[in-house]
PDB file with one MODEL, atoms N, CA, C and O in Angstrom:
MODEL        1
ATOM      1  N   UNK A   1      18.213  16.803 -15.048  1.00  0.00           N
ATOM      2  CA  UNK A   1      17.654  17.913 -14.311  1.00  0.00           C
ATOM      3  C   UNK A   1      18.462  18.051 -13.018  1.00  0.00           C
ATOM      4  O   UNK A   1      18.709  17.058 -12.333  1.00  0.00           O
ATOM      5  N   UNK A   2      18.858  19.231 -12.695  1.00  0.00           N
ATOM      6  CA  UNK A   2      19.643  19.485 -11.490  1.00  0.00           C
ATOM      7  C   UNK A   2      18.758  20.139 -10.434  1.00  0.00           C
ATOM      8  O   UNK A   2      18.042  21.099 -10.719  1.00  0.00           O
ATOM      9  N   UNK A   3      18.814  19.613  -9.216  1.00  0.00           N
ATOM     10  CA  UNK A   3      18.004  20.132  -8.116  1.00  0.00           C
ATOM     11  C   UNK A   3      18.645  19.732  -6.790  1.00  0.00           C
ATOM     12  O   UNK A   3      19.586  18.939  -6.763  1.00  0.00           O
ATOM     13  N   UNK A   4      18.135  20.282  -5.700  1.00  0.00           N
ATOM     14  CA  UNK A   4      18.612  19.932  -4.358  1.00  0.00           C
ATOM     15  C   UNK A   4      17.816  18.741  -3.849  1.00  0.00           C
ATOM     16  O   UNK A   4      16.588  18.722  -3.934  1.00  0.00           O
ATOM     17  N   UNK A   5      18.517  17.757  -3.324  1.00  0.00           N
ATOM     18  CA  UNK A   5      17.856  16.574  -2.759  1.00  0.00           C
ATOM     19  C   UNK A   5      16.934  17.027  -1.626  1.00  0.00           C
ATOM     20  O   UNK A   5      17.370  17.764  -0.741  1.00  0.00           O
ATOM     21  N   UNK A   6      15.673  16.603  -1.638  1.00  0.00           N
ATOM     22  CA  UNK A   6      14.744  17.051  -0.597  1.00  0.00           C
ATOM     23  C   UNK A   6      15.079  16.491   0.786  1.00  0.00           C
ATOM     24  O   UNK A   6      14.540  16.963   1.787  1.00  0.00           O
ATOM     25  N   UNK A   7      15.950  15.507   0.852  1.00  0.00           N
ATOM     26  CA  UNK A   7      16.291  14.891   2.144  1.00  0.00           C
ATOM     27  C   UNK A   7      17.581  15.447   2.727  1.00  0.00           C
ATOM     28  O   UNK A   7      17.611  15.828   3.897  1.00  0.00           O
ATOM     29  N   UNK A   8      18.654  15.502   1.930  1.00  0.00           N
ATOM     30  CA  UNK A   8      19.961  15.933   2.456  1.00  0.00           C
ATOM     31  C   UNK A   8      20.387  17.301   1.931  1.00  0.00           C
ATOM     32  O   UNK A   8      21.415  17.826   2.358  1.00  0.00           O
ATOM     33  N   UNK A   9      19.626  17.879   1.026  1.00  0.00           N
ATOM     34  CA  UNK A   9      19.872  19.214   0.461  1.00  0.00           C
ATOM     35  C   UNK A   9      21.141  19.314  -0.376  1.00  0.00           C
ATOM     36  O   UNK A   9      21.588  20.428  -0.653  1.00  0.00           O
ATOM     37  N   UNK A  10      21.744  18.196  -0.794  1.00  0.00           N
ATOM     38  CA  UNK A  10      22.900  18.269  -1.688  1.00  0.00           C
ATOM     39  C   UNK A  10      22.411  18.431  -3.127  1.00  0.00           C
ATOM     40  O   UNK A  10      21.317  17.979  -3.463  1.00  0.00           O
ATOM     41  N   UNK A  11      23.201  19.062  -3.963  1.00  0.00           N
ATOM     42  CA  UNK A  11      22.833  19.267  -5.358  1.00  0.00           C
ATOM     43  C   UNK A  11      23.097  17.988  -6.142  1.00  0.00           C
ATOM     44  O   UNK A  11      24.206  17.453  -6.115  1.00  0.00           O
ATOM     45  N   UNK A  12      22.080  17.502  -6.839  1.00  0.00           N
ATOM     46  CA  UNK A  12      22.184  16.259  -7.602  1.00  0.00           C
ATOM     47  C   UNK A  12      21.639  16.469  -9.004  1.00  0.00           C
ATOM     48  O   UNK A  12      20.875  17.401  -9.255  1.00  0.00           O
ATOM     49  N   UNK A  13      22.038  15.593  -9.910  1.00  0.00           N
ATOM     50  CA  UNK A  13      21.497  15.576 -11.267  1.00  0.00           C
ATOM     51  C   UNK A  13      20.817  14.230 -11.470  1.00  0.00           C
ATOM     52  O   UNK A  13      21.477  13.193 -11.516  1.00  0.00           O
ATOM     53  N   UNK A  14      19.502  14.253 -11.592  1.00  0.00           N
ATOM     54  CA  UNK A  14      18.700  13.033 -11.733  1.00  0.00           C
ATOM     55  C   UNK A  14      17.651  13.260 -12.817  1.00  0.00           C
ATOM     56  O   UNK A  14      17.398  14.394 -13.223  1.00  0.00           O
ATOM     57  N   UNK A  15      17.044  12.165 -13.282  1.00  0.00           N
ATOM     58  CA  UNK A  15      15.974  12.269 -14.271  1.00  0.00           C
ATOM     59  C   UNK A  15      14.664  12.744 -13.642  1.00  0.00           C
ATOM     60  O   UNK A  15      13.886  13.456 -14.276  1.00  0.00           O
ATOM     61  N   UNK A  16      14.424  12.337 -12.373  1.00  0.00           N
ATOM     62  CA  UNK A  16      13.176  12.673 -11.696  1.00  0.00           C
ATOM     63  C   UNK A  16      13.467  13.303 -10.350  1.00  0.00           C
ATOM     64  O   UNK A  16      14.500  13.026  -9.741  1.00  0.00           O
ATOM     65  N   UNK A  17      12.556  14.157  -9.880  1.00  0.00           N
ATOM     66  CA  UNK A  17      12.705  14.804  -8.590  1.00  0.00           C
ATOM     67  C   UNK A  17      12.477  13.782  -7.477  1.00  0.00           C
ATOM     68  O   UNK A  17      11.540  12.987  -7.543  1.00  0.00           O
ATOM     69  N   UNK A  18      13.327  13.805  -6.468  1.00  0.00           N
ATOM     70  CA  UNK A  18      13.194  12.917  -5.323  1.00  0.00           C
ATOM     71  C   UNK A  18      14.528  12.783  -4.626  1.00  0.00           C
ATOM     72  O   UNK A  18      15.481  13.485  -4.964  1.00  0.00           O
ATOM     73  N   UNK A  19      14.607  11.877  -3.644  1.00  0.00           N
ATOM     74  CA  UNK A  19      15.857  11.689  -2.910  1.00  0.00           C
ATOM     75  C   UNK A  19      16.989  11.228  -3.834  1.00  0.00           C
ATOM     76  O   UNK A  19      16.749  10.551  -4.834  1.00  0.00           O
ATOM     77  N   UNK A  20      18.226  11.605  -3.486  1.00  0.00           N
ATOM     78  CA  UNK A  20      19.391  11.197  -4.281  1.00  0.00           C
ATOM     79  C   UNK A  20      19.678   9.707  -4.067  1.00  0.00           C
ATOM     80  O   UNK A  20      19.056   9.069  -3.218  1.00  0.00           O
ATOM     81  N   UNK A  21      20.614   9.161  -4.833  1.00  0.00           N
ATOM     82  CA  UNK A  21      20.929   7.730  -4.750  1.00  0.00           C
ATOM     83  C   UNK A  21      21.350   7.321  -3.344  1.00  0.00           C
ATOM     84  O   UNK A  21      20.917   6.278  -2.854  1.00  0.00           O
ATOM     85  N   UNK A  22      22.174   8.110  -2.694  1.00  0.00           N
ATOM     86  CA  UNK A  22      22.640   7.778  -1.350  1.00  0.00           C
ATOM     87  C   UNK A  22      21.477   7.760  -0.354  1.00  0.00           C
ATOM     88  O   UNK A  22      21.382   6.861   0.482  1.00  0.00           O
ATOM     89  N   UNK A  23      20.609   8.743  -0.448  1.00  0.00           N
ATOM     90  CA  UNK A  23      19.453   8.798   0.452  1.00  0.00           C
ATOM     91  C   UNK A  23      18.501   7.630   0.192  1.00  0.00           C
ATOM     92  O   UNK A  23      17.943   7.064   1.132  1.00  0.00           O
ATOM     93  N   UNK A  24      18.315   7.270  -1.079  1.00  0.00           N
ATOM     94  CA  UNK A  24      17.460   6.127  -1.405  1.00  0.00           C
ATOM     95  C   UNK A  24      18.018   4.848  -0.813  1.00  0.00           C
ATOM     96  O   UNK A  24      17.261   4.026  -0.296  1.00  0.00           O
ATOM     97  N   UNK A  25      19.344   4.661  -0.879  1.00  0.00           N
ATOM     98  CA  UNK A  25      19.969   3.465  -0.307  1.00  0.00           C
ATOM     99  C   UNK A  25      19.756   3.412   1.203  1.00  0.00           C
ATOM    100  O   UNK A  25      19.456   2.355   1.759  1.00  0.00           O
ATOM    101  N   UNK A  26      19.914   4.563   1.863  1.00  0.00           N
ATOM    102  CA  UNK A  26      19.705   4.622   3.314  1.00  0.00           C
ATOM    103  C   UNK A  26      18.250   4.319   3.651  1.00  0.00           C
ATOM    104  O   UNK A  26      17.973   3.571   4.589  1.00  0.00           O
ATOM    105  N   UNK A  27      17.328   4.890   2.899  1.00  0.00           N
ATOM    106  CA  UNK A  27      15.903   4.649   3.151  1.00  0.00           C
ATOM    107  C   UNK A  27      15.542   3.183   2.940  1.00  0.00           C
ATOM    108  O   UNK A  27      14.791   2.613   3.731  1.00  0.00           O
ATOM    109  N   UNK A  28      16.064   2.569   1.887  1.00  0.00           N
ATOM    110  CA  UNK A  28      15.793   1.148   1.651  1.00  0.00           C
ATOM    111  C   UNK A  28      16.325   0.288   2.788  1.00  0.00           C
ATOM    112  O   UNK A  28      15.673  -0.674   3.196  1.00  0.00           O
ATOM    113  N   UNK A  29      17.498   0.625   3.302  1.00  0.00           N
ATOM    114  CA  UNK A  29      18.116  -0.172   4.364  1.00  0.00           C
ATOM    115  C   UNK A  29      17.387  -0.006   5.701  1.00  0.00           C
ATOM    116  O   UNK A  29      17.335  -0.949   6.491  1.00  0.00           O
ATOM    117  N   UNK A  30      16.833   1.163   5.963  1.00  0.00           N
ATOM    118  CA  UNK A  30      16.228   1.408   7.276  1.00  0.00           C
ATOM    119  C   UNK A  30      14.726   1.177   7.321  1.00  0.00           C
ATOM    120  O   UNK A  30      14.196   0.819   8.373  1.00  0.00           O
ATOM    121  N   UNK A  31      14.027   1.372   6.211  1.00  0.00           N
ATOM    122  CA  UNK A  31      12.570   1.291   6.238  1.00  0.00           C
ATOM    123  C   UNK A  31      12.039  -0.030   5.706  1.00  0.00           C
ATOM    124  O   UNK A  31      10.942  -0.438   6.088  1.00  0.00           O
ATOM    125  N   UNK A  32      12.763  -0.701   4.854  1.00  0.00           N
ATOM    126  CA  UNK A  32      12.288  -1.934   4.232  1.00  0.00           C
ATOM    127  C   UNK A  32      11.966  -2.987   5.290  1.00  0.00           C
ATOM    128  O   UNK A  32      12.679  -3.114   6.285  1.00  0.00           O
ATOM    129  N   UNK A  33      10.902  -3.733   5.073  1.00  0.00           N
ATOM    130  CA  UNK A  33      10.546  -4.834   5.967  1.00  0.00           C
ATOM    131  C   UNK A  33      10.278  -6.075   5.124  1.00  0.00           C
ATOM    132  O   UNK A  33      10.017  -5.978   3.925  1.00  0.00           O
ATOM    133  N   UNK A  34      10.344  -7.223   5.752  1.00  0.00           N
ATOM    134  CA  UNK A  34      10.125  -8.488   5.054  1.00  0.00           C
ATOM    135  C   UNK A  34       8.632  -8.730   4.878  1.00  0.00           C
ATOM    136  O   UNK A  34       7.821  -8.337   5.717  1.00  0.00           O
ATOM    137  N   UNK A  35       8.286  -9.377   3.785  1.00  0.00           N
ATOM    138  CA  UNK A  35       6.891  -9.729   3.538  1.00  0.00           C
ATOM    139  C   UNK A  35       6.490 -10.831   4.505  1.00  0.00           C
ATOM    140  O   UNK A  35       7.315 -11.656   4.895  1.00  0.00           O
ATOM    141  N   UNK A  36       5.229 -10.839   4.884  1.00  0.00           N
ATOM    142  CA  UNK A  36       4.757 -11.876   5.800  1.00  0.00           C
ATOM    143  C   UNK A  36       3.437 -12.435   5.300  1.00  0.00           C
ATOM    144  O   UNK A  36       2.682 -11.755   4.605  1.00  0.00           O
ATOM    145  N   UNK A  37       3.172 -13.678   5.662  1.00  0.00           N
ATOM    146  CA  UNK A  37       1.918 -14.320   5.277  1.00  0.00           C
ATOM    147  C   UNK A  37       0.835 -13.908   6.263  1.00  0.00           C
ATOM    148  O   UNK A  37       1.033 -13.927   7.478  1.00  0.00           O
ATOM    149  N   UNK A  38      -0.311 -13.536   5.712  1.00  0.00           N
ATOM    150  CA  UNK A  38      -1.436 -13.133   6.538  1.00  0.00           C
ATOM    151  C   UNK A  38      -2.558 -14.125   6.279  1.00  0.00           C
ATOM    152  O   UNK A  38      -2.987 -14.300   5.138  1.00  0.00           O
ATOM    153  N   UNK A  39      -3.030 -14.768   7.324  1.00  0.00           N
ATOM    154  CA  UNK A  39      -4.117 -15.734   7.147  1.00  0.00           C
ATOM    155  C   UNK A  39      -5.442 -15.026   7.417  1.00  0.00           C
ATOM    156  O   UNK A  39      -5.600 -14.330   8.421  1.00  0.00           O
ATOM    157  N   UNK A  40      -6.365 -15.213   6.523  1.00  0.00           N
ATOM    158  CA  UNK A  40      -7.672 -14.583   6.633  1.00  0.00           C
ATOM    159  C   UNK A  40      -8.713 -15.630   7.002  1.00  0.00           C
ATOM    160  O   UNK A  40      -8.616 -16.787   6.593  1.00  0.00           O
ATOM    161  N   UNK A  41      -9.700 -15.217   7.771  1.00  0.00           N
ATOM    162  CA  UNK A  41     -10.794 -16.096   8.132  1.00  0.00           C
ATOM    163  C   UNK A  41     -11.694 -16.248   6.913  1.00  0.00           C
ATOM    164  O   UNK A  41     -11.934 -15.280   6.192  1.00  0.00           O
ATOM    165  N   UNK A  42     -12.190 -17.456   6.682  1.00  0.00           N
ATOM    166  CA  UNK A  42     -13.059 -17.685   5.536  1.00  0.00           C
ATOM    167  C   UNK A  42     -14.332 -16.856   5.678  1.00  0.00           C
ATOM    168  O   UNK A  42     -14.899 -16.755   6.766  1.00  0.00           O
ATOM    169  N   UNK A  43     -14.772 -16.270   4.580  1.00  0.00           N
ATOM    170  CA  UNK A  43     -15.938 -15.391   4.580  1.00  0.00           C
ATOM    171  C   UNK A  43     -17.208 -16.189   4.859  1.00  0.00           C
ATOM    172  O   UNK A  43     -17.477 -17.194   4.202  1.00  0.00           O
ATOM    173  N   UNK A  44     -17.982 -15.732   5.839  1.00  0.00           N
ATOM    174  CA  UNK A  44     -19.286 -16.320   6.127  1.00  0.00           C
ATOM    175  C   UNK A  44     -20.313 -15.197   6.062  1.00  0.00           C
ATOM    176  O   UNK A  44     -20.267 -14.272   6.873  1.00  0.00           O
ATOM    177  N   UNK A  45     -21.237 -15.264   5.109  1.00  0.00           N
ATOM    178  CA  UNK A  45     -22.207 -14.172   4.971  1.00  0.00           C
ATOM    179  C   UNK A  45     -23.150 -14.094   6.172  1.00  0.00           C
ATOM    180  O   UNK A  45     -23.479 -15.111   6.783  1.00  0.00           O
ATOM    181  N   UNK A  46     -23.576 -12.887   6.498  1.00  0.00           N
ATOM    182  CA  UNK A  46     -24.535 -12.705   7.580  1.00  0.00           C
ATOM    183  C   UNK A  46     -25.894 -13.207   7.127  1.00  0.00           C
ATOM    184  O   UNK A  46     -26.275 -13.026   5.970  1.00  0.00           O
ATOM    185  N   UNK A  47     -26.615 -13.831   8.028  1.00  0.00           N
ATOM    186  CA  UNK A  47     -27.934 -14.356   7.686  1.00  0.00           C
ATOM    187  C   UNK A  47     -29.016 -13.547   8.403  1.00  0.00           C
ATOM    188  O   UNK A  47     -29.872 -14.121   9.077  1.00  0.00           O
ATOM    189  N   UNK A  48     -28.985 -12.220   8.262  1.00  0.00           N
ATOM    190  CA  UNK A  48     -29.999 -11.389   8.888  1.00  0.00           C
ATOM    191  C   UNK A  48     -31.210 -11.184   7.979  1.00  0.00           C
ATOM    192  O   UNK A  48     -32.167 -10.512   8.365  1.00  0.00           O
ATOM    193  N   UNK A  49     -31.174 -11.755   6.780  1.00  0.00           N
ATOM    194  CA  UNK A  49     -32.288 -11.659   5.831  1.00  0.00           C
ATOM    195  C   UNK A  49     -32.518 -13.066   5.284  1.00  0.00           C
ATOM    196  O   UNK A  49     -31.573 -13.837   5.118  1.00  0.00           O
ATOM    197  N   UNK A  50     -33.777 -13.394   5.006  1.00  0.00           N
ATOM    198  CA  UNK A  50     -34.091 -14.683   4.403  1.00  0.00           C
ATOM    199  C   UNK A  50     -33.484 -14.717   3.018  1.00  0.00           C
ATOM    200  O   UNK A  50     -33.684 -13.773   2.253  1.00  0.00           O
ATOM    201  N   UNK A  51     -32.732 -15.787   2.648  1.00  0.00           N
ATOM    202  CA  UNK A  51     -32.073 -15.831   1.343  1.00  0.00           C
ATOM    203  C   UNK A  51     -33.013 -15.629   0.160  1.00  0.00           C
ATOM    204  O   UNK A  51     -32.644 -14.969  -0.811  1.00  0.00           O
ATOM    205  N   UNK A  52     -34.238 -16.192   0.225  1.00  0.00           N
ATOM    206  CA  UNK A  52     -35.168 -16.076  -0.895  1.00  0.00           C
ATOM    207  C   UNK A  52     -36.372 -15.235  -0.503  1.00  0.00           C
ATOM    208  O   UNK A  52     -37.512 -15.637  -0.737  1.00  0.00           O
ATOM    209  N   UNK A  53     -36.134 -14.086   0.085  1.00  0.00           N
ATOM    210  CA  UNK A  53     -37.225 -13.226   0.572  1.00  0.00           C
ATOM    211  C   UNK A  53     -38.169 -12.820  -0.554  1.00  0.00           C
ATOM    212  O   UNK A  53     -39.377 -12.741  -0.335  1.00  0.00           O
ATOM    213  N   UNK A  54     -37.653 -12.562  -1.744  1.00  0.00           N
ATOM    214  CA  UNK A  54     -38.500 -12.149  -2.863  1.00  0.00           C
ATOM    215  C   UNK A  54     -39.347 -13.328  -3.336  1.00  0.00           C
ATOM    216  O   UNK A  54     -40.521 -13.153  -3.660  1.00  0.00           O
ATOM    217  N   UNK A  55     -38.770 -14.514  -3.377  1.00  0.00           N
ATOM    218  CA  UNK A  55     -39.514 -15.703  -3.838  1.00  0.00           C
ATOM    219  C   UNK A  55     -40.590 -16.099  -2.844  1.00  0.00           C
ATOM    220  O   UNK A  55     -41.616 -16.647  -3.248  1.00  0.00           O
ATOM    221  N   UNK A  56     -40.392 -15.843  -1.560  1.00  0.00           N
ATOM    222  CA  UNK A  56     -41.364 -16.226  -0.541  1.00  0.00           C
ATOM    223  C   UNK A  56     -42.426 -15.176  -0.304  1.00  0.00           C
ATOM    224  O   UNK A  56     -43.365 -15.410   0.458  1.00  0.00           O
ATOM    225  N   UNK A  57     -42.298 -14.017  -0.941  1.00  0.00           N
ATOM    226  CA  UNK A  57     -43.233 -12.903  -0.712  1.00  0.00           C
ATOM    227  C   UNK A  57     -44.634 -13.274  -1.221  1.00  0.00           C
ATOM    228  O   UNK A  57     -44.788 -13.763  -2.340  1.00  0.00           O
ATOM    229  N   UNK A  58     -45.659 -13.031  -0.373  1.00  0.00           N
ATOM    230  CA  UNK A  58     -47.035 -13.291  -0.783  1.00  0.00           C
ATOM    231  C   UNK A  58     -47.540 -12.133  -1.637  1.00  0.00           C
ATOM    232  O   UNK A  58     -47.236 -10.969  -1.374  1.00  0.00           O
ATOM    233  N   UNK A  59     -48.321 -12.475  -2.668  1.00  0.00           N
ATOM    234  CA  UNK A  59     -48.868 -11.433  -3.550  1.00  0.00           C
ATOM    235  C   UNK A  59     -50.153 -10.905  -3.039  1.00  0.00           C
ATOM    236  O   UNK A  59     -50.749 -10.024  -3.659  1.00  0.00           O
TER     237      UNK A  59
ENDMDL
END
């Protein structure tokens, strides 16, 4: 399929619509970032309700 690259407006022939190979290489080089480890705090449930409220309910 032939179309104009949406980034540089040059005419390219690609299978799918999007940036041309040169633009993709530039985008990968400038936007890519390294993965980083994120430490999460262990989940602690809120205790604003009695855990066995239904079992403790008086009839």
